[in-house]
Structure formats: C-alpha cells, structure tokens
C-alpha positions in Angstrom: -10.2 18.2 11.6 -7.2 19.9 10.0 -3.6 20.1 11.0 -0.7 22.1 9.6 2.8 20.7 9.8 6.3 22.1 9.2 7.5 19.7 6.6 10.9 19.3 4.9 10.8 17.6 1.5 13.5 18.0 -1.1 12.4 16.8 -4.5 13.2 17.2 -8.2 9.8 16.1 -9.2 7.3 18.5 -10.7 3.7 17.4 -11.0 1.3 18.4 -13.8 -2.5 18.3 -13.5 -3.8 14.8 -12.6 -5.4 12.7 -15.2 -9.2 12.9 -15.5 -10.8 11.6 -12.4 -11.5 7.9 -13.0 -13.4 7.5 -9.8 -16.3 9.9 -10.2 -16.8 13.2 -8.3 -14.3 13.8 -5.4 -15.6 13.7 -1.9 -16.5 16.8 0.1 -13.2 17.2 1.8 -12.4 19.2 5.0 -10.5 22.4 4.3 -6.8 21.6 4.5 -4.1 23.8 6.2 -0.9 24.3 4.3 2.7 24.4 5.3 5.8 25.3 3.4 8.5 22.8 2.5 11.9 23.3 1.1 12.2 22.4 -2.6 15.5 22.7 -4.3 16.1 26.3 -3.2 12.5 27.3 -3.6 9.4 26.6 -1.7 6.5 24.2 -2.2 3.5 23.8 -0.1 2.1 20.5 1.3 -1.4 20.6 2.6 -2.0 18.1 5.4 -5.6 17.2 6.3 -6.9 14.6 8.8 -9.8 13.1 6.9 -11.0 10.5 9.5 -10.1 9.4 13.0 -11.0 6.8 15.6 -10.1 3.8 13.3 -8.5 0.6 14.6 -5.4 -0.5 12.7 -6.5 0.4 9.1 -4.5 -1.8 6.8 -5.4 -0.9 3.2 -7.5 1.5 1.1 -9.1 1.3 -2.3 -11.3 3.8 -4.1 -14.9 3.3 -5.4 -16.3 5.0 -8.5 -18.2 7.5 -6.3 -14.9 8.9 -4.8 -15.2 7.2 -1.5 -12.6 4.8 -0.2 -13.0 1.2 1.2 -10.7 0.7 4.2 -9.9 -2.6 5.9 -9.2 -2.9 9.6 -6.8 -5.8 10.3 -7.9 -6.8 13.8 -11.7 -6.0 13.7 -12.1 -7.5 10.2 -14.3 -4.6 9.3 -14.6 -3.1 5.8 -15.3 0.7 6.2 -16.5 3.2 3.7 -14.8 6.6 4.1 -16.7 9.5 2.4 -17.8 10.8 0.1 -20.1 12.6 2.6 -18.6 14.6 5.4 -19.6 15.6 8.9 -18.1 17.8 11.6 -15.2 15.4 12.2 -14.1 15.0 8.6 -15.3 12.4 6.1 -18.1 10.2 7.2 -17.0 6.7 8.2 -19.5 3.9 7.8 -19.1 0.2 8.6 -20.0 -1.8 5.5 -19.5 -5.3 7.0 -17.3 -7.5 9.1 -15.8 -10.7 7.7 -16.3 -13.5 10.2 -14.1 -15.6 8.0 -11.0 -13.6 8.9 -8.9 -14.6 11.9 -6.9 -11.8 13.6 -3.7 -12.3 15.5 -0.2 -10.8 15.3 0.1 -9.3 11.8 -2.7 -11.5 10.4 -6.4 -10.6 9.9 -8.2 -8.7 7.2 -5.5 -7.1 5.1 -5.6 -6.0 1.5 -8.5 -4.9 -0.6 -8.9 -4.2 -4.3 -11.8 -2.9 -6.3 -12.6 -4.7 -9.6 -11.7 -2.6 -12.7 -15.2 -3.4 -13.8 -16.8 -2.4 -10.5 -19.4 -0.2 -12.2 -21.0 -3.3 -13.7 -19.8 -6.3 -11.6 -19.9 -4.6 -8.1 -17.0 -6.9 -7.0 -14.2 -6.3 -4.6 -11.3 -8.6 -3.6 -9.9 -9.1 -0.1 -6.9 -10.8 1.4 -7.4 -12.3 4.8 -6.0 -14.8 7.3 -7.7 -17.9 8.6 -6.5 -20.3 11.4 -4.6 -22.3 8.8 -3.7 -20.1 5.8 -4.0 -16.7 4.1 -6.4 -16.5 1.2 -7.9 -14.2 -1.5 -11.6 -14.0 -2.0 -14.0 -12.0 -4.0 -17.3 -10.6 -2.8 -20.1 -8.1 -3.4 -20.2 -5.7 -0.5 -22.3 -7.0 2.4 -22.1 -10.5 0.8 -20.2 -13.6 1.6 -16.6 -13.9 0.4 -15.9 -16.5 -2.2 -12.3 -17.8 -1.9 -10.5 -17.8 -5.2 -6.9 -18.5 -4.0 -6.1 -20.5 -0.8 -3.1 -22.1 0.8 -1.0 -19.0 1.1 1.4 -19.6 4.1 0.3 -18.0 7.3 2.3 -17.1 10.4 1.9 -14.8 13.4 4.1 -12.0 12.1 4.5 -12.4 8.4 1.6 -12.5 6.0 2.2 -10.1 3.1 -1.4 -9.2 2.2 -1.4 -6.6 -0.5 -3.8 -6.8 -3.5 -3.7 -4.6 -6.6 -5.0 -4.8 -10.2 -2.1 -4.0 -12.5 -2.2 -2.1 -15.7 -2.6 -5.4 -17.5 -5.9 -6.1 -15.7 -4.5 -9.0 -13.7 -4.7 -9.3 -9.9 -1.3 -9.1 -8.1 -1.0 -10.7 -4.6 1.9 -10.3 -2.2 2.9 -12.9 0.3 5.5 -13.4 3.0 8.1 -15.9 4.0 7.7 -16.6 7.7 10.2 -19.5 7.9 13.1 -18.5 5.7 12.4 -21.7 3.6 9.6 -20.5 1.4 10.9 -17.6 -0.7 13.3 -19.7 -2.7 10.9 -22.7 -3.2 9.1 -22.3 -6.5 6.3 -24.6 -5.4 5.6 -22.6 -2.2 3.4 -19.5 -2.4 5.3 -17.8 0.5 7.7 -15.0 -0.2 6.4 -14.3 -3.6 4.4 -11.8 -5.7 1.7 -13.7 -7.4 -0.2 -12.8 -10.6 -3.6 -14.3 -11.1 -6.8 -13.9 -13.0 -10.0 -12.4 -11.5 -11.1 -16.0 -10.9 -7.9 -16.9 -9.0 -6.1 -18.9 -11.7 -2.5 -18.4 -12.8 -2.5 -15.6 -15.3 -1.4 -16.2 -18.9 2.1 -15.0 -19.5 3.5 -15.8 -16.1 7.2 -16.9 -15.9 6.2 -20.5 -15.4 3.0 -21.9 -17.1 0.3 -22.9 -14.6 2.1 -21.2 -11.8 0.8 -18.0 -10.2 4.4 -16.8 -9.2 5.5 -13.5 -10.8 8.6 -12.8 -8.7 10.3 -14.6 -5.8 12.8 -14.2 -3.0 10.7 -11.8 -0.9 10.6 -11.4 2.9 7.3 -9.7 3.4 5.8 -7.5 0.7 2.9 -5.3 1.9 2.8 -2.6 -0.8 2.9 -2.5 -4.7 2.1 0.2 -7.2 2.9 1.1 -10.9 4.0 4.2 -12.6 2.7 5.6 -15.9 5.3 3.5 -17.7 3.9 0.3 -16.2 6.9 -0.1 -14.0 6.1 -2.0 -10.8 7.4 -1.0 -7.4 7.2 -3.0 -4.1 8.2 -2.5 -0.5 10.1 -5.1 1.4 9.7 -5.3 5.2 10.7 -7.5 8.2 14.2 -8.1 6.9 16.9 -8.2 9.6 19.1 -5.3 8.4 17.4 -3.2 5.7 14.0 -2.1 4.4 13.8 -2.0 0.6 12.0 -0.5 -2.3 12.2 -2.8 -5.3 11.4 -2.5 -9.0 9.6 -5.8 -9.7 10.3 -7.5 -13.0 8.9 -10.7 -14.4 10.6 -13.8 -13.1 13.2 -12.0 -11.1 14.5 -13.3 -7.7 15.0 -10.7 -5.0 17.3 -12.8 -2.8 15.7 -13.5 0.5 16.9 -15.1 2.7 20.3 -15.3 1.1 20.5 -11.5 0.5 19.4 -8.7 2.9 19.9 -5.5 1.0 22.5 -5.2 -1.8 24.3 -8.4 -2.8 26.9 -9.4 -5.4 25.3 -12.6 -6.8 24.0 -11.8 -10.3 21.1 -14.3 -10.0 19.5 -12.0 -7.4 18.1 -8.5 -8.1 19.2 -5.7 -5.9 16.8 -3.1 -4.5 16.2 0.3 -6.1 16.7 1.8 -2.6 17.3 0.5 0.9 17.3 2.1 4.3 18.3 0.9 7.8 15.5 -1.2 9.2 14.9 1.2 12.1 14.0 3.9 9.6 11.9 1.8 7.3 10.4 -1.7 7.4 7.8 -0.1 5.0 4.4 -1.3 3.9 2.1 0.6 1.5 3.4 2.0 -1.8 1.9 4.7 -4.0 3.1 6.5 -7.1 2.5 10.2 -8.1 4.0 10.6 -11.6 7.7 10.1 -10.9 7.6 10.2 -7.1 7.3 6.9 -5.3 6.0 7.0 -1.7 6.2 4.2 0.8 4.7 4.2 4.3 6.8 2.8 7.1 5.3 1.5 10.4 8.6 1.0 12.1 10.3 4.0 10.6 7.3 6.2 11.4 7.6 8.2 8.1 6.9 8.3 4.5 9.9 7.8 2.3 9.7 9.7 -0.9 11.8 8.6 -3.9 12.1 10.5 -7.1 12.8 8.5 -10.2 13.8 9.3 -13.8 11.9 8.2 -16.9 13.9 5.0 -17.0 13.3 4.1 -13.4 16.6 5.1 -11.8 16.7 7.2 -8.6 17.0 10.9 -9.0 18.6 12.7 -6.1 18.3 11.5 -2.5 15.2 9.9 -1.0 13.6 12.2 1.6 11.5 11.5 4.7 8.1 13.1 5.1 5.9 13.1 8.3 8.8 11.6 10.3 7.6 11.0 13.8 4.6 13.3 13.3 1.8 10.8 13.2 3.5 7.7 14.6 3.4 4.4 12.7 2.3 4.8 9.0 1.1 1.7 7.1 -1.1 2.3 4.1 -0.6 4.9 1.4 -2.7 5.2 -1.7 -2.8 7.6 -4.6 -6.4 9.1 -4.6 -8.2 9.7 -7.9 -7.7 13.5 -7.5 -3.9 13.2 -7.3 -3.5 13.5 -3.6 -2.1 10.9 -1.3 -4.1 9.2 1.5 -2.1 7.8 4.4 -3.3 5.6 7.2 -1.7 5.4 10.7 -1.2 2.1 12.5 -0.8 3.1 16.1 -3.6 0.9 17.7 -1.3 -2.1 17.4 1.6 -3.6 19.3 4.5 -1.2 19.1 2.3 1.8 18.6 1.7 4.8 20.9 -1.9 5.8 20.1 -3.0 9.3 20.5 -6.7 10.1 21.3 -7.6 10.5 17.6 -5.8 7.3 16.4 -6.0 5.7 14.1 -6.3 8.3 11.4 -6.4 8.8 7.7 -4.4 11.8 6.4 -4.6 13.5 3.1 -1.5 15.1 1.5 -1.8 17.6 -1.3 1.4 18.9 -3.1 0.8 22.4 -4.3 2.6 22.0 -7.7 0.6 18.9 -8.6 -2.9 20.3 -9.0 -4.1 17.6 -6.6 -7.3 17.9 -4.7 -9.4 19.4 -7.4 -12.9 20.3 -6.3 
C-alpha cells in the first residue's frame, strides 16, 4: 500500500549518498508515492510508503543482516520479522516468537530490541521487557529462551524507559525511567538513567563510576537514543509535566529530573538541546540521518526534525513532519539504505486506530539517495 502526503519540511540539511549497506541487500519494497515539501525556497520530495499494516502497538525496530527488520509488539510480546519478502499488502510480516516472560500492562511489556553487532556469527539479539516485579534486559537467539543479563530495573505502570542500542563503542546502552520522582537522582537506583553495559550485562569499562552501569542520570523517561557520525549521542525525554526534550547525552552528566523540567539555571544540570510543549511532543524513538535528528512523538502525533551543525548545535528551527497524519508515532529507525522507518502506536490507550493500524511507514528524502535498489 502506498500513500502520498502533502508535507511541509524546512531544513538546511543536505544528504549525500548513504554509506555502503551494512545490512545486506535491501528488501523488495513497495513502490512509494512522492510529495513535494518546501525546502528553503526550493522544493524537495519526500516519498511516503506504508510498508506494513495490522500490527498491534509496535514499540521498537532493529535490522538484521538480510535487510529485514525485527519489530517488537509491546502488549502481545511478539517479535515480528518484517521483510525482506513482499506480498500484495507490502512487506511480509512473520511472527518469530512470543516472549511468555514479558508481562504487559500500561506502558510495560516487550519494549526495546537490539541486534548484536556480531549477529552474523553469534545470531544474538537483545530485548528489554517488563515482568510483574521489574524491567530487565535479556539476550536470546531467535525462537530461543531469553537469558536475563540485567535485572532489577524499576517497573511502574506508566514509566519504563525501554530502549536498547549498541553504541559506536560496541557497548549496549539501556534507557530507564523514573516512575516515582525519587529514582533519577539516586546514583544507586537504576531508574531514570541511561545505562552502559557489556554484552554480558556487566558495567562497561570507562563508565563514570567504576562498577556502576550508570552513564547519565536525571532522566524522566527515555525511550529513544541514537548517535551521529561524530559519535554524539541524542536521547528523547518524555512524560515530563511541562516539556518534551531532545538531549545531547554526555558521560556522567545529570539532566535534572525531577528538579528541572525543560531549561534550568543550575549549572550542575544539563539543559536540553531542544524542548517543546508537552502536548506537541512527549517523544519516544530517535533516529539520525547525517545532521538531521528525528524523534517520533506519540502524544504530539508527529516527527520532530532537528538539523544540527557539525559541533552539535541546532541549525534553524525544528520542523514537524507527518503532524496528525498517522496518529501516534512511537518508533523511528534509520534503515540501512538511508531511509527512515516509522511505526504508529494507535492501538493503545489514547490512540484512535484506523482500519490499517498499526502501521510501519517508510520515508525517503529525495536529496539523500535513500532507498537504493
């Protein structure tokens, strides 16, 4: 299924051809339809394609070497494989397995997924999921039993963090949430933090405090992280009372929650790169395309696009894409071919599902060379 949209996106970013595809051959994608979008006095085209439909609260996406994506569903605890084959409805969606260990409820369930950098040889993926008493990280071979490597992450009905990503340093980063207001500033509590661990779940060498997994603190609810080509790390911040944030994450920094919501004046806390009114943001997934940072917002029902300079400062004004076009947007991932994949989250409380929801959408920017075939 394809869909053309009239998009407005002002940006000073110009994409070159993507790097060589690190995930094998691209999938056989449906033909996109293109729409024009304003670009600094000129025109750029953004092609919007619905790749898959009929999902139920997809939470995260990660790519395998064959070009397909693994997608988690929060409430069903299913791991799905999307592509690389296609059928009449788009990319083929196959259930790989259900994790009986995951306990759904509120914003908890099966959340983040990350593919091992050595997947071609170790066949290992990592998942973040809720149980009745905690959130935890486990590793598994697909269709196998999860082996927990990090447990005891605070769990609450509405605040669970849940993102997993391998950084440029090969370490596994884990995002958590502060559901009480008393965890983010407690260095001995795993809540309200970004953690950095080894593939076996141990605190990674070089962390701010030896034998601690904590990389940064003072977070409300981080559900998205990504890095640019300069190894600069970006993270979303959701569920604050006043603002949604996009932060640049640095080793050992404190981002202020619950003392600060948005910009503050206390030098011991790090202010966000950008923030927006909570009704327009409360964002989750984060992805990077060269110098453009995208963050998907369930409450704001849009993608915020932020252009940054080479030293990480904001260039121009952030712009909204897909605002109110597809409803709640949660996951966004940079695909190996340079496109963006975005997942809706309308089959949950607060959503207004349409007959095809939930969907995975592909965005191709015409000046980026994305979507090579």
